[in-house]
VEXROLO-504402 format. One record per residue (C-alpha): residue in three letters; y, x, z. Coordinates in steps of 0.05 Angstrom, whole numbers, plus 5000, padded with zeros to 4 digits. Last residue first. Example, Ala and Ser with C-alpha at 12.3 -4.5 7.8 and 13.67 -1.06 7.14 Angstrom:
Ser497952735143;Ala491052465156;
This chain:
Gly437218216865;Ile433617626833;Asp429917396896;Glu425716776881;Met426716146923;Ile421415616908;Leu421814916937;Val415614486931;Trp417213756936;Asp414913116972;Gln418612476956;Pro425912236964;Ala428512446895;Pro432013056865;Ile432413416933;Pro439513556957;Pro441514286948;Ala438914816996;Ala442914977058;Tyr443415727073;Pro443915907147;Asp449616087143;Thr453315617099;Leu457615707037;Ser452215836987;Val455115856917;Gln450915476867;Ser449615616793;Asn446615126745;Pro452715076699;Asp453115836695;Ala459716116668;Gly463515796726;Val460616286775;Gly464516856743;Lys468317076805;Ile465716966875;Gly471316796924;Ala475417266966;Ser476117017037;Val480916547074;Val479516367146;Phe482415797189;Asp480115827261;Asp481515117286;Phe483114427258;Ser484913807298;Gln484513137261;Thr488512517280;Glu487911747278;Gly481111727247;Ile479411567174;Gln485811547132;Phe487612217099;His486912887133;Trp488013527093;Leu488714277103;Gly491414817058;Ile491115226994;Pro496615436946;Gly495515456870;Pro491515736812;Thr490515266753;Val483315066738;Asn483714326757;Glu478313966717;Val472514096764;Gln465114206749;Val460614196810;Thr456714726849;Ser451514316886;Thr453714056953;Cys451814387018;Tyr449014127083;Ser447614537146;Arg444414387213;Ala444214847273;Gly451015177272;Asp454714527261;Ser455014627186;Ile458714327127;Ala459014557055;Val463514476994;Thr462714756924;Ala467214856863;Arg466515076791;Ser471815096736;Gly473915816751;Ser471515966820;Val472615496879;Gln469215546947;Ala469815057006;Thr467515117078;Leu467714597134;Arg465414847202;Ile463414297249;His464414037319;Ser461313387342;Gly454413557315;Ile451313327250;Glu445812867228;Pro445412427165;Val450212857124;Arg449512557054;Val451412986995;Tyr456412786940;Gly457013346889;Leu463313026861;Gln466312396892;Pro469712106831;Gly477312166822;Tyr482912086872;Asp489311806842;Gly496312076852;His497112356781;Val490412716788;Arg487012846855;Asn480313166839;Gln475113016893;Ile469713446925;Tyr464013196969;Val461213167039;Ala457812557069;Lys457212117130;Leu460711557092;Ser465011367152;Pro465112087178;Ser467912347112;Tyr467813097099;Ile472313307042;Ala473713866993;Ala480413656961;Leu483013906893;Tyr490413826874;Asn495313386836;Glu499612826866;Pro503313206922;Asp504413796874;Gln500214356844;Tyr495314506901;Arg489514926877;Leu485014776937;Val486114316997;Ile480814317051;Gly478813667084;Ser477213317149;Glu476212587163;Ser475712397236;Glu470512377291;Thr467012987263;Asn471413517293;Ala474214107254;Gly473314857242;Val475815187179;Ser473315577119;Val476515747052;Met473316126994;Val477616346935;Asp477816446860;Asp485016236844;Phe489916316901;Val497416266911;Arg500816446977;Asp508016296998;Lys505915747044;Leu499215587074;Leu499414837062;Thr499214207105;Val497313547073;Met496912997125;Asn496612267104;Lys494012057173;Ser495512507233;Gly495613267240;Thr493213777290;Leu492914537281;Lys489114787341;Gly488815437381;Gly492615147440;Ser498214847399;Ile500214797326;His503614177298;Ser502813737236;Pro507813257204;Ser505712737152;Gly505412997081;Cys507513657048;Asp507814037113;Val508914797110;Trp504915327145;Ala505616077157;Ser511615997203;Ser507616007267;Ser512015817326;Gln506215537367;Asn502216187359;Asp494716117375;Phe493015757311;Lys486916217298;Asp489616407230;Glu485716867183;Phe487417167115;Leu484117577060;Lys477117677089;Thr471917967042;Ala466317467055;Thr461317787005;Pro459917086979;Phe452616896970;Phe450216676901;Val444916156885;Thr442016056816;Trp439415356801;Thr433314966779;Gln431714226783;Val425613846759;Ala420814446758;Val414414136731;Gly407614146767;Thr406913406753;Ile405513116822;Pro407813736859;Asn414913646830;Ile417914336832;Tyr424914426861;Ser427515096838;Gly431715656865;Arg433616316833;Tyr436416776885;His442017276900;His441317816952;Thr445218047014;Arg444517347043;Asp437117437058;Val434316727061;Gly430116607123;Pro435116127156;Leu433415607102;Thr436214917116;Pro432614377077;Gly435613917023;Ser437713217042;Trp435712646995;Asp433512167050;Tyr431411477025;Phe424711547060;His423512157101;Tyr416012237095;Gly415612657032;Pro413213317060;Leu417513917038;Tyr413214527022;Val417315157023;Val415615776981;Met419816406990;Val419516996943;Arg421517726942;Gly425517977002;Pro420217747052;Ile413817517017;Gly412016787022;Ala410716207069;Ala414315577092;Tyr412414897120;Pro417314317122;Leu417113727171;Asp412513117175;Tyr407013507212;Arg410013497282;Gly406113697344;Asn407413337409;Glu406113987447;Thr400713677490;Ala397513327430;Trp397413957388;Arg394614357447;Gly389013857455;Arg387213927382;Ala387414687387;Asp382614727446;Tyr382215477455;Trp378116047427;Glu379016757452;Ala381717347412;His388617057400;Pro394217217351;Glu400416757354;Met400616297293;Phe399715597321;Glu403215117273;Thr408014537281;Gly412414337223;His419314617211;Pro426614457225;Glu429214907200;Val426015357147;Trp424616107146;Glu422216117219;Pro415715787199;His413916417159;Pro406516417140;Glu404617037101;Phe403917107026;Glu401117746997;Trp395217386966;Trp400216916932;Pro402717466886;Tyr406616936846;Arg405216496786;Glu398316356817;Leu401715906869;Ile403915416816;Lys397115426781;Lys393715256847;Ala398414666857;Leu397014426786;Gly389514406800;Leu391114036865;Gln395013526825;Thr389413416775;Ser384213326829;Gly388712836867;Pro389712386807;Leu382812056809;Val379612216741;Met372812466767;Ala372411876815;Glu371111416755;Glu365611856728;Trp362711946798;Pro361911186807;Thr366410876861;Phe362610376906;Glu364810676971;Tyr361910927037;Ala354610717026;Ser351611407019;Gly348611496950;Arg349710936902;Val345410726844;Thr347510286785;Asp354010576757;Ser352211256786;Asn354411516853;Met354312266858;Gln354912256935;Trp360312806933;Ile363012486870;Gly363911766892;Gly369111916944;Ala372712536920;Gly372913236949;Tyr377713816951;Ser376114496981;Phe382114926997;Gly384015656994;Ala385116267037;Ala389015867088;Gly395416187114;Ile399915657143;Met403115507075;Met396315417044;Thr394514907097;Thr400914517085;Trp400314527009;Phe393114317003;Asp393013777057;Phe399613477032;Arg397413456960;Gln390913106979;Leu394812627024;Asp399312426967;Gln393012346923;Arg389911796965;Asn385911837030;Ala384111097031;Gly379210597000;Met373310817043;His374211527016;Gly378811476955;Glu380312226958;Tyr375612557008;Asn379712777068;Ala376713407098;Glu370913857080;Gly371114597067;Ile378014707099;Leu379515437092;Val379716077132;Pro378916807111;Met377317237172;Ala381917627219;Pro379217927283;Thr382417567316;Lys384116827311;Ser390816667278;Arg387516327218;His383115927266;Ser389115667305;Ser392915497241;Val387115157206;Leu384914777268;Ala391714497288;Leu393514327216;Asn387113937201;Thr386913607269;Pro394113367263;Val392713107192;Ala386612677207;Gln390612057225;Trp393412097154;Asp386711877124;His381011907174;His376412417141;Met376612957194;Thr376113717199;Gln370214107171;Leu372414827172;Met369515427135;Asp370916097167;Phe369216697125;Asp364217267124;Val359216987173;Leu354117417212;Ser359617777250;Glu361117137289;Asp354717207329;Ser353316557367;Val353516147303;Ala357215497290;Gln363815777316;Arg365416147252;Gly362915557211;Ser368415127241;Ser369714487280;Ser372813807274;Gly366613487245;Pro360013867246;Pro359614567215;His358514837144;Met356415547156;Thr358716177120;Ile355716737079;Met358617177024;Arg353417486978;His350218127005;Tyr346818296939;Pro339918466966;Asp339617827008;Ile333817917056;Ser337618117119;Arg343317627109;Ala338517047104;Tyr335017267167;Arg341417327207;Thr343516637184;Val336816337204;Glu337116647274;Thr344316437285;Met342715737261;Pro337315597312;Gly337314847302;His341414207298;Ser344914357363;Tyr349813877395;Tyr357213797395;Lys360313247437;Pro363413687491;Asp369413877448;Gly375114047496;Glu372714747509;Ile367414947459;Lys360315027485;Val355515407440;Pro348815077426;Asp348015297353;Trp351214827303;Ala349614577235;Glu353414037197;Gly350714297131;Ala346714937128;Ile347015667107;Ile353015607061;Trp351616187013;Val356616396960;Thr354016546890;Pro355217076838;Tyr348316946806;Ala342517416821;Gly341817076889;Tyr339816416856;Arg332116396854;Ala330316936903;Ile336016756950;Leu334016016947;Tyr326616166959;Arg328016627018;Trp332616087044;His327115567044;Lys322316027080;Lys327616167132;Met329015427140;Lys321515297148;Ala320915817203;Ala327215567238;Asp324914837242;Pro330814367239;Met329714107168;Phe332713407166;Arg338213557216;Val339314197176;Trp343013867119;Gly341114327063;Gly341315057044;Val348414967017;Ile350015346953;Ala357315526938;Pro356515576862;Val362415986837;Ile365615696774;Gly366916136714;Ser363915636666;Asp357616056655;Val356916056731;Leu357215306734;Leu352515226675;Lys347515696709;Ile347415266772;Arg346214646730;Arg340914976687;Asp337015196748;Ala337014516782;Tyr332014266730;Asp327314836745;Phe328914746819;Tyr325714056820;Ala319814316779;Pro318614856833;Asn316414316883;Ile315914626953;His310114486999;Glu310314407075;Tyr317114077079;Gly314113507119;Lys314313047059;Glu313413436995;Tyr319413846976;Ala324913866923;Met323213156900;Gly322013006826;Gly323213456766;Glu328512996734;Asn332212966801;Glu330012646866;Trp334112556929;Arg335211816912;Pro327711706926;Asp329311797001;Phe325512397026;Pro329212387093;Pro334011787100;Glu340511827061;Asp346512127098;Pro346212867082;Tyr341613187030;Pro335613627043;Gly335614236997;Ala339914556944;Val346614256965;Ile352814386923;Gln359814646938;Val363214786871;Val368315356866;Asn373315546811;Phe377314906800;Gly382915016749;Lys383614326718;Ala379914516655;Lys374114796695;Arg373714146735;Asp373413716673;Ala368314166639;Thr363814146700;Leu364313386704;Lys362313316631;Gln356513806637;Phe353913456699;Gly354312796662;Glu350113056605;Trp345013326655;Thr345012646688;Ile348512476753;Arg344212026797;Gly338612516785;Cys340112976843;Leu342913686837;Gly350213476849;Lys348813166916;Trp353913576956;Trp358713596898;Thr365013796935;Asp370314146894;Gly373214826910;Leu379815156897;Trp379115866923;Leu384716336901;Phe381116986881;Pro384817656884;Thr382118206838;Gly379518766883;Asp373718996838;Glu368718596879;His372717966870;Glu377617746923;Phe378117236978;Tyr383917197027;Arg386417397096;Gly381217877124;Asn385818487115;Ala380718847072;Ser379718237029;Ala373517817038;Arg368317846983;Leu366817476919;Pro362417686861;Gly364618156805;His370918246763;Lys367918156694;Leu361917756717;Leu365517226758;Pro371617286713;Asn367517096651;Asp371017506596;Gly365317906567;Ser364018656565;Tyr358818766619;Ala356319486621;Ser349119596598;Ala343319516646;Val336719886639;Phe330719646679;Glu324720106685;Gly317819926708;Glu312520006761;His306419606782;Gly303819766851;Asn302219076876;Leu302018376847;Asp296318386797;Pro292218846842;Asn291618306896;Thr288718616959;Lys295518786988;Asp297218056997;Thr304318127023;Cys306218316952;Glu310218906925;Ile312719026854;His316019666829;Phe322819846802;Arg326620426770;Tyr333720276751;Ser337720566693;Gly345120466684;Pro350719956692;Leu352219756763;Pro350719146807;Ala344618976763;Ala343118246768;Phe335718116780;Arg331317506777;Ile323817576790;Gly319116996776;Trp312016816795;Lys306616436757;Asn299816216784;Gly301315476783;Gly308715376799;Arg314715836792;Trp313816186859;Phe319716636876;Gly320917376880;Pro325317706933;Val329618296910;Arg329518936951;Trp335419346925;Thr335420096933;Arg340720646931;Asp339121396932;Gly339321466857;Met338220786827;Ala332520396857;Phe329719686849;Val324419386894;Ala321418746867;Asp318818306923;Ile312917826931;Asp311217326985;Ile304417016998;Asp300916417029;Asn306715937038;Phe309115836966;Pro302216006937;Asp298515456976;Ala291115466956;Tyr291916136923;Ala288316356859;Lys287917076837;His289317176763;Thr296617306776;Glu302417116732;Phe308917396707;Thr316017156695;Trp322117566678;Glu329217396693;Thr335917746679;Met342117486714;Glu348417806689;Ser352318286734;Gln350918886689;Val347118706625;Gly339718726614;Met334119116580;Ile326919186604;Met324319866583;Gly317619956547;Lys320720266486;Val325819696482;Val324319036517;Ala329418466512;Pro329317956567;Ser326317276550;Gly330816666558;Ser335516566617;Thr333415886641;Ser326116066631;Ser320215656605;Cys313616026601;Leu309516256541;Ala314216786518;Ile314917016589;Val307417136593;Ile307617596533;Val313617966563;Ile309718086626;Ser303918376586;Phe308618866553;Ile311319086621;Trp304219216645;Trp302319586582;Val308420036590;Arg306520186662;Ala299320326643;Val301520806588;Ile306121166635;Met300521246686;
C-alpha cells in the first residue's frame, strides 16, 4: 500500500511537469508533497477514462485530515483529461489526504492517498502572515485570522479579467493601487454587467469563460485569469471575487456549478466571496417596491458556504440603494453587509449616509461598507471632493471600510475598446484620477490611530450631520426617514475613543467661512494636541496644544450692590444697578487696588454694542483689550500703545451668536486669548503674541459701537502659567471648547489627541 501511494504521488509529479501551473510544481520529498502554510500549492493529474463533458459529468474532491479536523477541497477541471487540486494549509504540519470522485468506477480518481507537509510561513505578505479575513468579535470591523485589524480600502475592477486590460496593464494598475494603500480589489469571475451576454468584449487571452448557454466552461479563460488573481495576492491585495452578474446566469444549478469551480480554483487564496452582482431574493423592503429577484440567491449562497473548506468571508452585491444583508432571506449566510448606494454625484449623499448609518446600527452587528457608490469621473461628475466626503463621512459613522471606483477602470476601457458606454476614459487615464490618491492618504491617516476601537460620536461636535445610530432589530426605510427629518450632510461628523483621540471630519460646504467647530466632547480635565489635516495632501497644516484652565476663582462681582467701591472709572462714567455695570462710549472701568499678571477674566454682555475686557492696564494710553465687535462680527485682541490701537490679533469671525454672550480673556506671559460664547455657539482666537508683559489692573471696556454696554457677572480666575513658552499653544476659554479657525475654507480632518 505504501509503495502504491508513493508511486501514485510520483506519477502526479510527472504529469505536473508536463502541464502549465500558476504555482509551479510542488516539491516532493520521500513521497511527501511539500508546501507552506497559507500558500496555495497545486498539483495536476489526469485520468485515462474519457468523458464527453468532464465539467458537468463528474466532480472530484481531495479530503485532507490533521488530527480530528478535515478539509474537503473541491477539485477543478483543467481541460482535456486533466484535473487540479489547490490546497492552502491552515496550519503547519502533516496532512493525510485522499481523492474522491463522483464516478466511483474510475480507479484513477478514487482511493489514492498521500501526505502533504506544510512548513510555517515566514514571509511578510500580510495576507499570508496574518491569515485571511474575518469579522471581528464585536461585528464592527474586519481583521485577519490572527486578530490583526484590517482597514478595507477596495477598488472596483469588475471587468479586470477581460482582455481590454493587458497582462502588462494589469501589473501596472496593481502596482499603482498597492503603492497608494489599497488592499482589496473587487473583480468579476463570470458574466459581466452591462454588455450583452457573451459579448466579445467579455473575452480574455483564453477566450470566453463559457460557451453560450453556460453549458460548458472554458478552462483556458481561467488559466489567464489565474495569474491576475495570484498577482493581487502576491501584492498583499485581497481578491474579492464576484461570481458574476446573476441576471445573465439566473439558473441556480448552473450558479452552483460555477461556484464550485471558483472555490476549487481560487479558494486556496485568501479571497473574499461576493456571490453575485445586483442579486436579490424576493424579499419586500418597506419603501423600496422596485426590487425584483434575479434568482434564488439564498440557495446559492448556502451552497457556496457548505462546500468552501476555508470558510472565506461571503457577502452579496445587491441592486442599487440596498444591501447584501437584505439580498438573502437568511442573514446568517453573509459575513458582512456590502451596500450599493447611488452614483448620482452629490444627490447620492443622503442615500449613502442614511443607509450606512441605519445598517451599521442594525442588530446583530455586522461589518458594513459601501461596495459601490460614486465612481470618480462617472459621466463627467463625482469628482475627488465627493470621494473624500464619502470615505470620511461613512468612516465617521462606523463603516468598516470603503470601496472606491473610477469611471474607466471598472469597465476596463482601453484606448480603442470601451466597456459600458458611460464614459470614454481609458483605465490608464482613470488610474491617476486624484481621488484614489486622496483615499489612500485617508486610510494612512486613520491607521496612525487604533481606528478599530473608534465609535461614532455625533455628540462630540456641534452642530453635526445626520446619522441614525440607535440599535434596531427590524429594517426600516432609511431614505424615507432622512427626507422626513430633513437630514443634513453638510455638517461635521465625529468618531474616536473617549479620553484618547477624537477625529472630526469637517465638510467644505461653507464657502468663505473660516470658523472652527465647537467640540462639547472634549474632556476639560485633560490637555490635547490638536491638528488640522488637509485631506487632499494628508499633511497637518496647523497644529497646536490646547490647555484648559482650572478655574480657581480669585474674585467675582455680580453687580448687585449699587454702592460698590470695587471699581474706578478711567474714562466715561459707569454705574451699577440691578446686577449690571453699564457704561457709555469711551468707557474704561477698572477693578481698583488689584494687580494681575497671569489671569483669566470672564464677563457677560449683550451683542448690540461693543464689549471688551481690559488686561494689564498701565495708564489710559497703554493696556491690552480683548474685544467683541458687533460691526465686524469678530473677536480679537489689541495692544493699545501710546494711545493707538495696534493690529487686530487672533481675529476670528463670529457669524452667528445670540443676544447675550460671555466674553472671556486669558493672558499668560506674552500670550493672550479671547473667546465668546452664547451657550450654544462658541468662538475662540488662537493664542497670540502680545508686547505688553507688565502686570497691571484689569477691567471693562466699551469704545464707540453702540450707545451703551451693560456687563454682568464679572469673574476673575487664576490663569495658566507657562503658556507663553509654546508658540503653538492655545488656552480654551469656552465650554464647550471652540477649535481654532480652519486654515482655509475647504474640508478638513480635525484630530484631537489626549496628552494627559
